[in-house]
C-alpha positions in Angstrom: 60.7 93.8 81.9 62.0 90.3 82.5 65.3 91.8 83.8 63.3 94.1 86.0 61.5 91.2 87.5 64.7 89.2 88.2 66.3 92.3 89.6 63.4 92.6 92.0 63.6 89.0 93.2 67.4 89.5 93.7 66.8 92.7 95.6 64.1 91.1 97.8 66.4 88.2 98.7 69.3 90.5 99.4 67.2 92.7 101.7 66.0 89.6 103.6 62.4 90.3 102.6 62.1 87.1 100.5 63.2 84.1 102.6 63.3 80.4 102.1 62.7 77.5 104.6 59.4 76.4 106.1 56.8 79.0 106.8 53.1 78.7 107.7 50.9 81.0 105.7 47.6 82.6 106.7 45.9 79.8 104.9 47.6 77.3 107.1 49.9 75.9 104.4 53.5 75.1 104.9 55.3 77.2 102.3 59.0 76.9 101.3 59.2 80.7 100.9 57.9 83.8 102.6 57.7 87.4 101.4 57.3 90.2 104.0 57.3 93.6 102.5 57.3 95.1 106.0 61.0 94.4 106.1 61.7 97.0 103.5 62.1 99.2 106.6 64.9 101.6 105.9 65.3 104.6 103.5 67.5 102.9 101.0 65.4 99.8 100.6 62.1 101.6 100.6 63.4 104.0 97.9 64.6 101.1 95.7 61.3 99.3 96.2 59.4 102.4 95.2 61.5 102.6 92.0 60.4 99.0 91.2 56.7 99.9 91.8 57.0 103.1 89.7 58.8 101.4 86.8 56.4 98.4 86.7 53.4 100.8 86.6 54.9 102.8 83.8 55.9 99.6 81.8 52.3 98.3 82.2 51.0 101.0 79.9 48.0 101.5 82.2 46.5 105.0 82.1 46.0 106.4 85.6 45.5 109.7 87.3 46.4 109.0 91.0 47.4 106.4 93.5 45.6 104.9 96.5 47.2 103.1 99.4 45.0 100.9 101.7 45.9 101.0 105.4 48.4 100.0 106.6 51.2 98.8 104.4 49.7 100.5 101.3 50.1 103.9 102.9 53.8 103.8 102.8 53.9 102.0 99.4 51.6 104.5 97.7 53.5 107.5 99.2 56.9 106.2 98.2 55.7 105.2 94.7 54.4 108.7 94.2 57.8 110.1 95.0 59.5 107.6 92.6 57.1 108.5 89.8 57.7 112.2 90.3 61.5 111.5 90.0 60.7 109.8 86.7 58.8 112.9 85.5 55.3 111.8 86.4 53.9 113.8 89.3 50.6 112.3 90.4 48.5 112.8 93.6 47.9 110.1 96.1 45.6 109.3 99.0 45.1 106.6 101.6 42.6 105.6 104.2 42.7 105.4 107.9 41.0 102.5 109.7 38.9 104.7 112.0 37.0 107.8 110.9 38.3 111.1 112.4 35.7 113.2 114.0 37.7 116.5 114.0 39.8 118.5 111.6 39.1 117.3 108.0 37.2 114.3 109.4 36.4 111.2 107.4 38.6 108.2 106.6 40.4 109.4 103.4 43.6 111.3 103.8 45.5 113.1 101.0 44.3 114.1 97.6 40.7 113.9 96.5 39.8 110.6 95.0 39.1 111.3 91.3 39.8 110.0 87.9 41.5 106.6 87.3 42.9 105.3 90.6 45.7 102.6 91.0 45.5 100.7 94.3 48.9 99.9 95.6 49.6 97.1 98.1 52.2 94.5 98.9 50.4 91.2 98.0 46.8 90.0 97.5 45.8 87.2 99.9 42.1 87.1 100.4 41.3 90.2 98.4 39.7 92.0 101.4 41.9 95.1 101.1 41.2 95.4 97.4 37.4 95.1 97.9 37.4 97.7 100.6 39.6 100.0 98.5 37.3 99.6 95.4 34.3 100.4 97.5 35.9 103.6 98.9 37.1 104.8 95.5 33.8 104.2 93.8 31.9 105.9 96.7 34.0 109.0 96.0 33.0 109.0 92.4 36.4 107.8 91.1 37.3 104.7 89.1 39.6 102.0 90.3 41.6 101.1 87.2 44.3 98.6 88.4 46.0 97.1 91.4 49.8 97.2 91.7 51.5 94.7 94.0 55.0 93.6 94.8 54.7 89.8 94.5 52.0 87.5 93.0 52.2 84.1 94.7 50.1 82.7 91.8 48.5 80.5 94.4 45.0 79.0 94.4 42.8 79.9 97.4 40.7 77.6 99.5 41.3 74.5 101.6 43.4 71.7 100.2 40.4 69.5 99.5 38.4 72.3 97.9 40.9 74.5 96.1 39.6 77.3 93.9 40.3 77.2 90.2 41.7 80.7 90.5 44.3 82.6 92.5 43.4 85.6 94.6 44.9 87.8 91.9 42.8 86.2 89.2 39.7 86.5 91.3 40.3 90.2 91.7 40.6 90.6 88.0 37.5 88.6 87.4 35.4 90.3 90.0 36.4 93.9 89.2 37.4 93.7 85.6 40.7 95.5 86.2 44.3 94.3 85.8 46.6 93.3 88.6 50.2 94.2 87.9 52.9 92.6 90.0 56.6 93.5 90.1 57.4 89.8 90.4 55.7 86.4 90.7 56.2 82.8 91.7 57.5 81.9 88.2 60.1 84.7 88.5 61.1 83.4 91.9 61.6 79.9 90.6 63.5 81.1 87.6 65.9 83.1 89.9 66.7 80.1 92.2 67.0 77.8 89.2 69.4 80.0 87.2 72.9 78.7 86.4 75.3 79.8 89.0 72.6 80.5 91.5 73.6 80.7 95.2 73.8 77.0 96.4 72.0 78.0 99.6 69.0 79.1 97.4 69.2 76.3 94.8 68.5 73.7 97.5 65.0 75.1 97.7 64.2 74.7 94.0 62.5 71.3 94.3 60.4 72.4 97.3 59.3 75.6 95.5 58.5 73.7 92.3 56.5 71.1 94.3 54.6 73.8 96.0 53.8 75.5 92.7 52.5 72.2 91.2 50.3 71.6 94.2 48.8 75.1 94.7 49.8 77.2 91.7 47.8 78.5 88.7 49.0 78.8 85.2 
């Protein structure tokens, strides 16, 4: 599992999805790194990403019956992960939502398989937790059970303003609020381990101190 996590970080860096420098986050913080899953935007990279999602879910040991992808990024991620799972011998249904209800055809906001059983929500990251909350509500309204959230990268970052930081990260708050696990392919610790490794690319190693300082300021255990 540790190797898988390091492979994922290396893959993300190689694909230009995980970048280092100075970036302003949605919370207004200046971060030394930025992860944009929307840049997994070709067939090869999306297929490889889906393999990471599928293997991480299998390795977690979580029992599940289907996948759900919240609009918009989650739609592609859930669809691709379903394909990757099928290639690994686990064929499961998936569904996703549309932002606006359709008033013709099948109607409604849910597209794909019927929501039932134990449902894994798949997204790229958890920031404010809004997407998870909306997904949980839709899944429960359909009579199904949200059983886990699967994301690409856990920033392990405390939420809130600098002078009133939460004791928990967005991921921890989801776990505490809904009583279900959040599985990530990689996290901030994995990222730091990657750029700190012996023989690391000097261009990346130069960001080690900045990432470490950011973790000390905003990170959770």
